[in-house]
KOLKOLVEX-774620 format. One record per residue (C-alpha): residue in three letters; z, y, x. Coordinates in steps of 0.1 Angstrom, whole numbers, padded with zeros to 4 digits, always signed. Layout:
AlaZYX...
//
This chain:
Met-0045+0356-0108Ala-0064+0336-0139Ala-0071+0302-0150Ser-0102+0284-0143Ala-0120+0265-0168Val-0140+0248-0140Gly-0107+0235-0130Ile-0090+0229-0161Ile-0124+0209-0170Thr-0125+0191-0144Leu-0087+0182-0148Phe-0095+0166-0183Ala-0125+0147-0167Val-0106+0131-0143Val-0082+0121-0167Leu-0106+0105-0188Ala-0134+0089-0164Gly-0105+0060-0162Pro-0100+0047-0200Leu-0139+0051-0202Ala-0144+0029-0167Trp-0125+0007-0189Ala-0135+0006-0222Val-0171-0002-0206Ala-0158-0032-0189Thr-0135-0042-0219Tyr-0169-0042-0238Val-0189-0066-0209Gln-0156-0090-0210Arg-0163-0091-0244Arg-0196-0101-0247Arg-0191-0126-0211Lys-0170-0142-0234Gly-0189-0143-0264Asn-0215-0158-0250Gly-0194-0187-0224Pro-0164-0187-0203Ser-0156-0162-0180Ala-0161-0170-0137Asp-0127-0186-0134Gly-0113-0187-0169Ala-0099-0168-0197Ala-0094-0132-0182Glu-0071-0116-0208Ala-0032-0115-0202Gly-0008-0139-0216Ala+0022-0161-0203Ser+0024-0193-0181Glu+0057-0214-0177Gly+0078-0201-0145Gln+0105-0220-0139Val+0141-0199-0128Asp+0169-0229-0112Gly+0150-0254-0136Thr+0150-0237-0167Ala+0117-0232-0176Thr+0106-0197-0188Gln+0077-0177-0203Arg+0063-0153-0172Glu+0041-0126-0188Glu+0007-0134-0167Met-0019-0106-0156Ser-0059-0111-0160Gly-0077-0117-0128Val-0093-0083-0130Ala-0056-0068-0141Tyr-0047-0085-0107Thr-0069-0075-0085Leu-0072-0040-0092Ser-0030-0039-0093Leu-0031-0052-0056Leu-0061-0027-0043Gly-0039+0004-0060Tyr-0012-0013-0043Ala-0031-0012-0010Ile-0052+0017-0011Gly-0027+0041-0005Leu-0016+0079+0009Gly-0024+0069+0041Asn-0056+0060+0039Leu-0072+0091+0030Trp-0052+0114+0055Arg-0035+0089+0082Phe-0066+0073+0087Pro-0094+0091+0100Tyr-0069+0109+0126Leu-0058+0081+0140Val-0101+0070+0145Gly-0106+0106+0157Lys-0073+0110+0182Trp-0079+0073+0200Gly-0115+0074+0209Gly-0133+0065+0173Gly-0151+0037+0173Ala-0123+0021+0203Phe-0097+0029+0175Ile-0115+0012+0152Ile-0126-0022+0167Ala-0085-0024+0177Tyr-0078-0015+0136Leu-0104-0046+0130Val-0082-0066+0157Cys-0050-0068+0144Leu-0066-0071+0107Leu-0076-0103+0119Leu-0049-0115+0138Val-0025-0099+0118Ala-0027-0079+0086Ile-0046-0105+0066Pro-0028-0136+0072Ala+0004-0116+0065Tyr-0010-0107+0032Leu-0026-0141+0023Met+0004-0155+0031Glu+0021-0138+0004Met+0000-0137-0021Val-0001-0182-0015Met+0039-0180-0016Gly+0036-0157-0045Gln+0013-0181-0071Tyr+0029-0211-0059Thr+0065-0207-0065Arg+0062-0179-0094Lys+0090-0159-0086Ser+0099-0129-0075Thr+0104-0122-0037Val+0141-0132-0042Gly+0135-0160-0057Cys+0105-0170-0038Phe+0122-0168-0001Lys+0158-0189-0021Met+0134-0214-0031Ile+0112-0223+0001His+0150-0222+0017Pro+0185-0201+0003Arg+0185-0190+0044Trp+0158-0163+0034Asp+0174-0149+0006Gly+0188-0122+0027Leu+0157-0113+0042Gly+0150-0112+0003Tyr+0174-0082-0003Gly+0167-0064+0030Gln+0129-0063+0013Ala+0146-0052-0021Leu+0166-0030-0005Ile+0131-0010+0014Leu+0118-0006-0019Leu+0150+0013-0033Leu+0143+0036-0003Val+0106+0037+0002Met+0104+0046-0039Ala+0131+0073-0028Tyr+0107+0094-0009Tyr+0071+0079-0014Asn+0071+0103-0048Val+0084+0136-0031Leu+0050+0132-0015Leu+0030+0127-0048Ala+0053+0160-0060Tyr+0034+0184-0034Ala+0003+0165-0051Ile+0013+0180-0088Ile+0018+0212-0072Tyr-0017+0215-0061Ile-0031+0199-0087Ala-0017+0227-0105Gly-0028+0257-0077Ser-0063+0247-0083Leu-0063+0252-0122Val-0063+0293-0114Asp-0082+0315-0091Pro-0077+0322-0070Leu-0062+0294-0052Pro-0026+0304-0047Trp-0027+0294-0010Ala-0062+0312-0005Asp-0046+0337+0018Asp-0024+0318+0040Ser-0025+0277+0035Lys+0002+0271+0066Asn+0025+0299+0046Tyr+0022+0284+0010Phe+0028+0249+0021Asn+0054+0255+0044Val+0076+0281+0028Glu+0064+0286-0007Val+0059+0243-0019Leu+0089+0229+0010Asn+0104+0262+0023Gly+0119+0245+0052Tyr+0139+0261+0075Asp+0124+0274+0108Asp+0151+0258+0130Tyr+0173+0230+0129Ala+0205+0253+0147Gly+0236+0245+0125Lys+0218+0232+0094Gly+0218+0211+0071Leu+0199+0194+0042Gly+0204+0226+0019Pro+0197+0231-0015Val+0172+0213-0035Gln+0140+0233-0041Trp+0129+0239-0079Lys+0091+0232-0078Leu+0101+0203-0059Ala+0123+0189-0086Leu+0105+0197-0114Ala+0071+0181-0101Leu+0090+0149-0087Leu+0107+0145-0126Val+0062+0146-0137Val+0059+0118-0111Trp+0086+0095-0126Leu+0077+0105-0159Ile+0043+0091-0156Val+0057+0056-0138Phe+0082+0049-0170Ala+0054+0057-0194Ser+0032+0033-0167Leu+0051-0001-0166Ala+0082+0003-0197Phe+0054-0009-0222Gly+0041-0044-0199Lys+0012-0055-0184Lys-0014-0048-0207Ile-0005-0004-0205Leu-0006-0010-0168Thr-0033-0026-0170Lys-0054+0004-0186Val-0028+0025-0166Thr-0050+0013-0130Trp-0082+0017-0143Val-0072+0053-0139Thr-0053+0054-0107Val-0081+0028-0093Val-0112+0033-0105Gly-0107+0070-0106Pro-0104+0077-0068Ile-0129+0055-0062Val-0151+0077-0079Met-0140+0109-0069Leu-0142+0103-0037Val-0174+0093-0034Val-0180+0126-0052Leu-0159+0141-0021Val-0181+0125+0001Leu-0219+0139-0011Arg-0210+0172-0013Ser-0184+0176+0020Val-0210+0161+0040Thr-0237+0191+0031Leu-0213+0213+0043Asp-0215+0235+0073Gly-0201+0220+0107Ala-0195+0191+0085Gly-0218+0172+0115Asp-0196+0181+0146Gly-0167+0167+0120Ile-0187+0139+0114Glu-0196+0132+0156Phe-0158+0136+0162Tyr-0149+0109+0134Ile-0174+0080+0147Gly-0197+0094+0171Lys-0176+0090+0206Phe-0166+0058+0224Asp-0139+0061+0250Ser-0135+0027+0262Glu-0101+0039+0286Val-0077+0031+0256Leu-0084-0002+0245Gly-0061-0004+0271Asp-0037+0018+0262Leu-0008+0002+0245Asp+0000+0031+0224Met-0032+0031+0206Trp-0028-0004+0198Ala+0006-0001+0180Ser-0008+0022+0161Ala-0041+0009+0151Cys-0014-0023+0139Ser+0005-0001+0125Gln-0017+0017+0107Ile-0035-0017+0090Leu+0001-0032+0086Phe+0016-0001+0068Ser-0018-0001+0050Leu-0018-0036+0030Ser+0019-0034+0036Pro+0027-0071+0039Gly+0069-0073+0045Phe+0076-0055+0012Gly+0073-0083-0008Thr+0049-0067-0030Ala+0025-0093-0026Ile+0042-0120-0032Thr+0054-0104-0066Met+0024-0100-0080Ser+0013-0126-0075Ser+0037-0150-0092Tyr+0024-0129-0122Thr-0012-0140-0116Arg-0030-0172-0133Pro-0020-0202-0122Lys-0059-0209-0116Glu-0066-0180-0100Asn-0084-0181-0068Val-0060-0159-0044Phe-0082-0162-0009Arg-0106-0150-0028Thr-0090-0120-0040Cys-0071-0114-0011Met-0105-0106+0012Val-0116-0086-0015Val-0083-0067-0015Val-0086-0064+0024Val-0126-0051+0028Cys-0123-0027+0000Asn-0090-0012+0013Ser-0105-0010+0052Ala-0138+0004+0033Phe-0121+0032+0014Ser-0101+0042+0047Leu-0139+0045+0061Leu-0152+0060+0039Gly-0126+0088+0034Gly-0131+0099+0067Phe-0162+0109+0061Ala-0147+0135+0037Ile-0120+0146+0054Phe-0142+0149+0089Ser-0165+0165+0076Ile-0144+0192+0062Val-0120+0194+0088Gly-0157+0205+0107Asn-0162+0228+0083Ile-0130+0248+0088Thr-0138+0245+0133Phe-0172+0266+0122Arg-0155+0289+0103Leu-0129+0296+0122Asn-0152+0298+0159Ala-0175+0320+0135Ala-0148+0344+0131Gly-0139+0350+0157Gly-0117+0318+0171Val-0082+0314+0172Leu-0052+0334+0186Asp-0042+0315+0219Glu-0009+0327+0222Ala+0003+0322+0259Thr-0027+0346+0269Gly-0031+0367+0236Ala-0067+0364+0237Met-0090+0348+0207Val-0106+0321+0215Ala-0126+0289+0202Thr-0109+0258+0185Thr-0119+0224+0185Val-0118+0198+0151Ala-0098+0181+0173Glu-0070+0213+0173Gln-0077+0213+0135Ala-0072+0178+0128Ser-0033+0175+0123Ala-0016+0142+0117Gly+0006+0134+0086Thr+0009+0164+0059Gly-0005+0193+0076Leu-0038+0178+0075Ala-0041+0169+0036Phe-0019+0203+0024Ile-0023+0224+0048Ala-0061+0221+0068Ile-0078+0204+0038Ala-0065+0230+0015Asp-0079+0253+0033Gly-0109+0236+0034Met-0113+0238-0001Arg-0124+0271-0001Ala-0159+0265+0016Phe-0170+0250-0017Gly-0176+0285-0030Ser-0180+0279-0075Gly-0170+0246-0068Thr-0139+0250-0057Asn-0116+0245-0081Ala-0126+0218-0093Met-0131+0206-0059Ser-0095+0212-0052Val-0083+0192-0085Leu-0109+0163-0073Phe-0089+0160-0035Phe-0050+0162-0048Ser-0059+0143-0072Val-0071+0119-0054Leu-0035+0119-0035Leu-0017+0114-0066Thr-0037+0085-0079Leu-0035+0067-0050Gly+0000+0070-0045Leu+0008+0061-0080Asp-0008+0031-0076Ser+0018+0021-0046Thr+0047+0033-0067Phe+0032+0010-0097Cys+0036-0023-0078Trp+0068-0011-0055Ala+0084+0000-0092Glu+0075-0036-0108Thr+0078-0055-0080Phe+0122-0046-0086Val+0122-0043-0119Cys+0110-0081-0119Tyr+0136-0084-0094Val+0165-0075-0117Glu+0151-0096-0145Asp+0146-0129-0125Tyr+0182-0123-0116Leu+0190-0113-0148Leu+0172-0150-0161Val+0191-0168-0131Gln+0227-0158-0144Gly+0219-0170-0180Gly+0233-0137-0197Thr+0213-0112-0222Lys+0181-0098-0202Pro+0176-0060-0216Ala+0148-0047-0234His+0122-0043-0206Trp+0116+0000-0211Lys+0153+0002-0203Ile+0154-0013-0171Val+0127+0005-0164Gly+0143+0037-0173Cys+0173+0032-0158Met+0155+0024-0125Cys+0131+0056-0130Ala+0161+0078-0134Ala+0180+0068-0106Met+0151+0070-0080Tyr+0151+0103-0097Leu+0179+0114-0088Thr+0180+0099-0050Gly+0144+0114-0045Leu+0158+0145-0051Leu+0177+0144-0011Tyr+0145+0151+0000Cys+0134+0180-0025Thr+0159+0204-0006Arg+0150+0224+0024Met+0153+0199+0051Gly+0137+0169+0031Ile+0106+0162+0047Glu+0126+0161+0077Leu+0149+0135+0060Leu+0115+0117+0048Asp+0099+0115+0082Ile+0130+0098+0096Val+0139+0072+0072Asp+0102+0062+0073His+0100+0058+0107Tyr+0135+0040+0109Cys+0136+0021+0080Ile+0106+0013+0066Thr+0079+0010+0103Tyr+0114-0008+0118Tyr+0124-0037+0089Leu+0078-0038+0078Leu+0076-0049+0116Leu+0103-0077+0116Ala+0099-0088+0079Val+0060-0098+0090Ala+0074-0115+0122Leu+0102-0132+0095Glu+0083-0147+0075Ala+0064-0156+0095Phe+0091-0181+0106Met+0098-0189+0075Phe+0064-0202+0061Thr+0068-0226+0094Trp+0097-0239+0093Asp+0103-0244+0058Phe+0073-0236+0033Gly+0039-0256+0056Trp+0008-0255+0067Arg+0000-0283+0046Arg+0013-0271+0015Phe-0005-0240+0014Val-0040-0252+0018Val-0032-0284-0007His-0020-0252-0034Val-0049-0233-0028Lys-0079-0258-0031Leu-0056-0280-0062Ala-0053-0243-0079Thr-0090-0238-0075Leu-0101-0265-0081Gly-0126-0271-0112Asn-0134-0232-0112Leu-0174-0228-0119Arg-0173-0207-0085Thr-0149-0239-0066Pro-0159-0267-0086Leu-0143-0285-0054Gly-0111-0262-0045Gln-0112-0231-0021Asp-0105-0245+0013Val-0088-0225+0041Ile-0116-0215+0062Pro-0122-0212+0093Ser-0088-0232+0092Ala-0083-0237+0128Phe-0082-0194+0130Trp-0060-0192+0096Trp-0032-0213+0116Tyr-0036-0199+0148Ala-0028-0164+0131Ile-0001-0174+0114His+0020-0191+0133Phe+0011-0172+0165Thr-0002-0143+0168Met+0013-0124+0134Pro+0048-0126+0144Ala+0038-0121+0182Cys+0022-0089+0176Ser+0051-0078+0151Leu+0080-0082+0169Phe+0061-0069+0201Leu+0054-0038+0181Phe+0091-0037+0170Phe+0104-0036+0207Tyr+0084-0019+0218Ile+0085+0017+0195Phe+0122+0007+0196Ser+0123+0009+0237Ser+0103+0044+0231Asp+0125+0051+0202Val+0160+0047+0230Asp+0140+0065+0258Glu+0140+0098+0236Pro+0149+0101+0204Tyr+0118+0103+0174Gly+0107+0137+0163Gly+0126+0157+0182Tyr+0155+0160+0153Pro+0191+0171+0153Asp+0218+0138+0160Trp+0228+0137+0130Leu+0194+0128+0115Gln+0189+0104+0140Gly+0221+0090+0127Ile+0214+0082+0095Gly+0177+0063+0104Trp+0198+0044+0127Ser+0227+0041+0103Cys+0197+0029+0077Leu+0182+0001+0093Ala+0213-0013+0111Ala+0224-0019+0066Leu+0193-0031+0068Leu+0196-0057+0097Ala+0231-0066+0080Val+0219-0078+0049Thr+0192-0098+0068Pro+0207-0130+0079Leu+0233-0134+0052Gly+0215-0160+0040Phe+0214-0184+0069Val+0253-0176+0068Arg+0256-0187+0028Thr+0235-0221+0039Leu+0254-0228+0069Lys+0287-0221+0046Leu+0269-0240+0014Gly+0248-0271+0029Thr+0219-0259+0007Gly+0183-0266+0010Ser+0149-0260-0002Thr+0143-0267-0038Leu+0103-0261-0037Pro+0086-0293-0051Pro+0080-0324-0029Leu+0047-0321-0001Glu+0038-0357-0020Gln+0040-0346-0049Asp+0013-0317-0044Glu-0009-0340-0025Ala-0011-0364-0051Ala-0020-0340-0076Leu-0049-0327-0056Ala-0058-0370-0050Ala-0058-0373-0085Ala-0078-0348-0100Leu-0100-0353-0068Gly-0107-0389-0085Ile-0102-0382-0123Thr-0127-0349-0121Ser-0156-0369-0137Thr-0178-0336-0136Leu-0178-0325-0100Pro-0201-0340-0075Pro-0186-0366-0050Leu-0171-0352-0016Gly-0193-0342+0014Gln-0189-0349+0049Lys-0178-0313+0052Glu-0149-0315+0027Glu-0143-0349+0040Ser-0139-0335+0073Met-0115-0307+0066Gln-0090-0332+0046Lys-0090-0353+0079Glu-0083-0323+0100Glu-0059-0310+0075Ser-0039-0346+0072Ile-0035-0341+0113
//
């Protein structure tokens, strides 16, 4: 093997793409500021007044662009690029897309918007936000904090896989060129052939080293404040978009790409619309993509400017997230179609039952999860000829940067929990970089459990029993919290008051159509989440998940039980102490809105539409 000059040059280009985009955007923004105010106010980061148990504090503030990029990076993750396209093909193409869009509108968007508004309104991290709304919900906040620890410990191991493949892309020929499946299972994972009498096994040094690189990147990006993180985000958000466009443009020209695309979107199986498993897959995909229930959207929104239009930002993030998933499918299935074409041209694949060579299909090659990205697509990189190393660097860099964005948001959320807790306790807060460093070190050591020979099986168990279950439960409980203690009227008044006087929304942003949002938050969001929670639970009781050994199943159920035990602690403490909400009176917000509308002489008078909206909301 020899170093690939093309691969190395491509990697440098990937690293430089984000800073160049940031520099151009900064120049344009400064020119705009020099000619007048930006659309919704200043864009530079600063500080704003917050409240921590009645004590005024300075809260670091993100610009509108940084806020939007952070949420985009948080929403667009690894699942957009390998899980979504697979599910579309598995469940009838267009039929799954219809189910996906229905779940997006009725469950995911309402939950996401609700979290963003509550975070901006309270200007607190998730635990502080829930406690301010009513102390009975702080147990849910602590449960979400534990979820962050669990997911950060294993999620970055997936990014460690990408690091190994990026390194492999810098040599020619690719180290997995002869057998991509064997390379992943043996050289990367070194997993067991069976589970009988096996434990986790020893830590694999390649994975441990790659995981260390990932956590060093996270530390360098978060340790020195949000201005540094904003610059890094330009690399990890803009970079994947540019790289994905290049991948799509090149992939659709491959032999057999048309067959892959036809499998992806060229069919509509209406019968699957009556399959509950398909709806469960669609709902879980969009929920886990936007990830309401983690509390991250609440914490990130607590750092945005008080005048930021979070309603508009929510719509931008949702549209971009789904568009990225749909576009990514064209690249993935073009490559899978080419793999199928090459296999059939070489005589097909071996049928183990008959011992004969038979033709294979796109459906058979489109395996789910890590296998799709690190086996099938890795093998498909060979189809790019002289550009093999360059395209391989591009693809695995996309995976890495997509994952880093999510990790940045989760890590920043947890650090915010710690800092807000220390402020409440009144003690001396350590330097930000020390908190970040301790968290990264602890998460790296915990993540070594997933670098063992059975680490990928442990990862799958924890993801299913902890993340899947608890996210669904958290979304439903947040809907109940909103209904009982935050309130629809407060939600509407805040969105309008926060955006009143902005250049794009001089009369304030209306939550329209109000009847739809009210119904979705109060009914479809909790109902669908709880239904999916109990549906998955009944399935796991009938048949143990994944066919894993009993001791692994026990770890999963035990972790879930611990999370469920934490959740009601706030209710117990509230009953004992008799504490209540510390939200300001709703009348105070309404009076502020009325006063703003009355004294803003530069605004045009309210028309019939605005008057009817106010009457409808007051009812």
